[in-house]
N, C-alpha and C positions, 0 to 999 in steps of 0.2 A: 842511307848511310849517314852516320852521325858526323856533324861538323865538329872539328876540334875545338872551336870556340864555345860550343854548348856542352861538351863532355865534361863531367865533373867526377873527381875522384874523391871518395869518402874514406875517412879513416875513423876508427873507433878507439876508444880509450877506456880502460877499466880502472876502477878505483872506488872510493867510498866518500860519502859526505862526512864532513867534520863539524866544527863548531858553527853556531849561528850568531851573528852580531846584528843588533838593532841600533842604529846610530843616526845622528843628526848632522847635517851639513849646514854651516852657518851662512847668514846673509852675505851676498856679494862674492862668495866663494864659487868657483866653477864646479858644475855638477860632475863632470868626468874626472877632473883632477881631485875633487873631494872624495869620490869613491876610491880612487887610487890611494889617497892619503889614509883613508880609513882602513884599507887592506894592509897597508904598511904598519899602521899603529897596532892592528890586531895580530900581525904576523901571518896573514893569509897570503901564501904564494900564488894560489889560484882560488877563485871564488865565482859564484853565480850571484847575480843581482836578482833577487826573488820578487821585489816590488818596491814601490816608493810612493810617497805622498808629498806634494808641495807644488810650488810654482817658481818660475824663472822670471827675471827682469825682462829679458829677451831670449829667444831661442835661435840657434843656428843648427840646421839639419842638413846632412849630406844628401846629394842627389845621385842617381845612377850614372850620370854622365861625368861625374867627378866634380861638379859644381856644388853649390849649396843654396839653401833658401833661408832667408832671415825672416823670423816671425817676431814682429814688434809687440812689445808690451806697453806698459808694465803689467806684471802679473799674468804671464803666459802659463796656463795650467798644464801640468803634466798629467795626462789622462791615463797613460800606462808606460811602463818602463821595464826593460829586460836587458840582459847582457851578461858578459863574463869578464873576469879579470885574470890575466895570465902574467907570469913573470917574464920580463923581457930578457934579452941577452945579458944585460948587466945586473939582473936580479930584481930590478925595480918593477912594481906592478904597472901593467898597462891595461886600461879598461876599454872595452868595446861595448858601448851602450846604444840601444835604439829605443825609440818610443813614439808615442803619439801625443801631440800637444794641441791645445785649443787657444786661440787668441781671444781678445776681449770682445770681439763680435761673434764668437762662436764658430769661426772657421776652424777646420781641423786639418792638421798636417802630420806627416810621419816620416821617419827616417832615422839614420844614425846621428847621435849628438856629437858635434865637433868639439874636441878638447880645447879648452881655453876660451870658448865663445858662448857659454851657457851659464851666466851668473844666477845664483839662487836669489830669489826675491826676499822672502821672509825667513823661512827655514825649509829644509827638505829632509824628510825622514826616509831612511832606506833600510832594507833588510838584505844582508849578505850571508851567503852560506858557503862555507869553506869546501873546497874540492881537493881531495887527496888522491892523486893518480897512483896506481899500483907501482909504476916504475920508480916513483919517489919514495913511497912508503916502504918498499922492499930494501931500499939503499940504506 
């Protein structure tokens, strides 16, 4: 018998891909908030983060227990990044990004990036792809 804590409900959404933006996040700007600002500037209500290249001064990643892990830099390399941006209740973009980072000793860590705690080191290039759900495109 399935435990209620382990049962997941999946939903699907139909739509289509829209525009693609290749952009740069400036030094000392937060990675998560930078992606949100880029979506706002491009007019993306919803988007997928398709990839990125760059490093962070320090990284803060969420843990499954609700805590976080701090990865000290400088120059914590982002090995991979993925995620999505959705409009919040007020219409502002809200990014949920996860990735893998490596510290200066080559230790590897992974998890969701915590908004406000992941400052870009030099620059961070990111690829965003707009998502246009059918429910919104039909309206």
